Steps between C-alpha positions, in 0.01 A plus 500: 500500500543878533875470451441331168247756381767766537696364207239332284364696205172605658309817568304565818251697291406191306352255748440240231878476455539423869235231474710331235805490725455152642415362158818654360707293741328187369594581140873473417467722192359782714780522760655845464849476647630794296195725545410526133136415552376838382624418150333159519174648618503768231507223243240289679259789548537611138452157350234380744342799682296411807649154544678361803701194599219435749240431232381143460180515293311745280169436675615691806421814298138399560527315829642798689226745391233241572633445852499871575160557339354221712551732799325800343226483765745607772425829681856633523798500270719310745233235549454465126867439446519258793205297375645502150823352635298240691341403169850457354587262783176307445600467137836354603319240710275420205798453272655265755180295503514481121867400517601756241861491386563877497360773716630754748502337843552146371776438755412738784124456482250771592743657749728610218635852555506577128138515388411494130375860514845618606673300229268617223418859595753655264364289214141594585590869485727476197242316293207714610316231695491734799521878475862604469502740795362253754750350743431155637474626857238757391279275288225481763462878530511540122219248449284656771557848355391374161189340648409824682547706184281261305223522760514880496502521124846661497762446229758238587776293344444125542744327728484176302488468122140501385549194281636278777334157459274410793612258767357147483197442717603393849850647468742430657350155563363317198474138398757542226756776523860547404745693286350426159369802310183471298471670162344823631760535775792434266371752246457762769854456637641507149310819422614668823864437413456614142322817609752606764850385398466493124827450316673323787621145448236388749225647282647342188509160669145526631377609158636179343549253785496198271862576409631463856672173587448327834869415532693810386742614771532864389291741292766534231499121456123486452350526148262768623788705640695466178205658318492805727474837327560866585634601841430151634754355257755763604450429870520126436832544321633702792364238738687216337825698499453604862429139595833400346681774691333415830579133462864583435518731800326251729733222385808715557368606841452135600852421383649788701311418820603135471864607456473730803359218714769258392777751566375575851387165627690232311870416520692475174192623313512500123297711264132398503344312214429748220275262310186715513695813415676329210169369373352849496808670354542243225135526393520685167137605515540670836812682386338615177203636694734717706709614205193604301314656794428872479552554872455878485159458338399246763612726783303791355185287472541353848555844653179619338309215663675542836643845566656382828772290339822642640796618287733257678274210395503620140878538507546150642273337243659683209855424606419137578387451141822661376714276719318183396555599137866590551631159403641427847354194669314595822728267699792725402320834478604663826321825415168323458556296814569814702186660358285205607651492849455875549147490366393224737661677796325825410167321464514290817722692736568289809320206337756472221629146469846640436504663845249306711660178620173345615338548161813382321511178705137436411571536128435197281612519135197468272469199274361727226422866434151567376434766234275799553171438319299800627199322655459284191380196694215697656413682177499178299262342753263794478496502121445125486210538746342755269562277199327207667203718592466634146484144369191420707157542344 
């Protein structure tokens, strides 16, 4: 796994990104063969701050704090955190008993390595559920320090938001328990998002969740997304254009790797099927998105969000758009093909499929190329959870 981390778009300073790694490999639209993930994440984090591909339900914004608070009697910070994690595992067992359809640990059970608190910690901090300076591994000490300050009558900043709804009696074991939000819980989550990430597309969706469709595949295809205003509308426009570019690049990459495999391992090999590439290139909507895209404005915005985006990544993205808009079909555009090959080699080093025979032999041409949708599936689920809760009396 370490050899893969070396070329994936990830930062060792952001542990939540590492926790998403396995999930990325399960999601075709999140594979980052050309190491452009920093652009993708700049869009995702601007549209939907605090979200993650690991999220499965809005109620975890309450379940995680409740699990940790259930261990508040512990005498040391380490013990508090340990008991809080034990409560999370008890909750997984309870969800299994209830035969819930979606929860973290549904497949692995209570031995899952990725606990809900790890998956949701960034969201808890971003939306002010837990104090923004508190790391997950220090939550026990922070809670004990707050308790000591309260006993001594000293000023202190609360670790958890003061309006956090109380846990149900008997938590984490109750007669009826699941992922459904009640009205108070849904209102509180909505208000947290509106108070902390106002203006983002996430906040606009949560403010009017009744507009969100259950079946929309991307935010720009959803009626609620189409009604976005301000910076959210600008980011969404960039997101749709970037999604078109990424799909074109991924399709061309798949075509080139397939051609490389055929040339090396098959006798009398012909050019690979360019069906997917033709389908993308002949899509007038995709091409118009690229022609109309203000790439320099997007790059400036993305670099503001993530100052670590490298000049060579910016140069590649900008030139790739130019080449796709040049009028030369990607099958014949040798300049673009060389760019894609060089980019993948630079990103993966010895793991490049163009140089690594083992990885090339293992290559299987994809039946389809999925578009980037910037965590839309997870965001849509969260917003719909809130909407259902708000509808309950």
